[in-house]
C-alpha positions as CSV (number, residue, x, y, z in Angstrom):
1,M,0.0,0.0,0.0
2,D,1.5,3.4,-0.9
3,L,1.9,6.2,1.5
4,E,-1.0,8.3,0.1
5,N,-3.4,5.4,0.7
6,K,-2.1,4.9,4.2
7,I,-2.7,8.5,4.9
8,V,-6.2,8.4,3.6
9,D,-6.9,5.2,5.6
10,T,-5.7,7.1,8.7
11,L,-7.8,10.1,8.0
12,K,-10.8,7.8,7.7
13,T,-10.3,6.9,11.4
14,I,-10.9,10.5,12.5
15,Y,-14.5,11.5,13.0
16,D,-16.3,14.9,13.3
17,P,-17.8,14.8,16.8
18,E,-21.1,16.3,15.6
19,I,-21.6,14.0,12.6
20,P,-21.0,10.2,12.7
21,V,-18.9,10.3,9.5
22,D,-15.1,10.4,9.2
23,I,-13.5,13.7,8.0
24,F,-12.4,12.2,4.7
25,E,-15.8,11.0,3.6
26,L,-17.3,14.3,4.9
27,G,-15.1,16.1,2.4
28,L,-13.1,18.1,5.0
29,I,-9.8,17.1,3.4
30,Y,-9.0,19.3,0.4
31,E,-5.5,18.2,-0.4
32,V,-2.8,15.9,0.8
33,K,0.7,16.8,-0.4
34,I,3.6,14.4,0.2
35,E,7.0,15.8,-0.3
36,Q,10.4,14.2,-0.6
37,G,11.6,13.0,2.8
38,G,8.1,12.1,4.0
39,Q,6.9,15.6,4.9
40,V,3.1,15.7,4.6
41,F,1.0,18.9,4.2
42,I,-2.8,18.6,4.5
43,D,-5.2,21.3,3.6
44,M,-8.5,20.7,5.4
45,T,-11.5,22.7,6.5
46,L,-14.1,22.3,9.3
47,T,-17.8,22.1,9.0
48,S,-18.0,25.6,10.4
49,P,-15.4,28.1,11.7
50,N,-17.0,27.8,15.1
51,C,-16.6,24.0,15.2
52,P,-16.0,22.8,18.8
53,V,-12.9,20.9,17.7
54,A,-11.3,23.7,15.7
55,E,-8.4,23.6,18.1
56,T,-8.0,19.8,18.7
57,M,-8.9,18.2,15.4
58,P,-6.0,19.6,13.3
59,K,-3.6,18.4,16.1
60,E,-5.2,14.9,16.0
61,V,-4.8,14.8,12.2
62,E,-1.2,15.8,12.5
63,D,-0.4,13.3,15.2
64,K,-2.1,10.4,13.6
65,V,-0.6,11.1,10.1
66,A,2.9,11.7,11.6
67,S,2.7,8.3,13.3
68,I,2.5,6.5,9.9
69,E,5.6,4.6,8.9
70,G,7.3,6.6,6.1
71,V,5.9,10.0,7.3
72,E,8.6,12.2,8.8
73,S,6.2,15.1,9.7
74,A,2.7,16.2,9.2
75,K,1.3,19.8,9.0
76,V,-2.3,20.7,8.8
77,N,-3.4,24.0,7.2
78,I,-7.0,24.9,8.1
79,V,-8.7,26.7,5.2
80,F,-12.2,28.1,4.8
81,D,-12.0,28.8,1.1
82,P,-14.0,27.2,-0.4
83,P,-16.4,27.0,2.5
84,W,-17.5,23.5,3.3
85,D,-21.0,22.4,2.4
86,K,-22.8,19.1,2.3
87,D,-22.2,18.7,-1.5
88,M,-18.6,17.9,-0.7
89,M,-19.5,14.8,1.2
90,S,-18.9,11.4,-0.5
91,E,-21.9,9.4,-1.7
92,E,-21.3,7.1,1.3
93,A,-21.5,9.9,3.8
94,K,-24.6,11.4,2.2
95,L,-26.3,8.0,2.2
96,E,-25.4,7.5,5.9
97,L,-26.7,10.9,6.9
98,G,-29.9,10.5,4.8
99,F,-29.2,13.0,2.1
100,L,-29.7,10.5,-0.7
């Protein structure tokens, strides 16, 4: 399994506390960039700027991704452009939440 798949699998273990769906399926991960030497940069958003886990979730993402074999470091960049909306969710997430 390549490093990008390992990172995605790890992101799928992190859940938004208000919605019973992981942050990857919710569409909160905008980009995963893997650079030479195993440095990982992740652009992600939150369901709202006032999200109760705005402080803790990025740290959880960094810690879990950094613990993957082959990852030297992980840095999360929180972005609100474009703003998140339910159309960014995967089909699976929409189905689980009753949007389909």
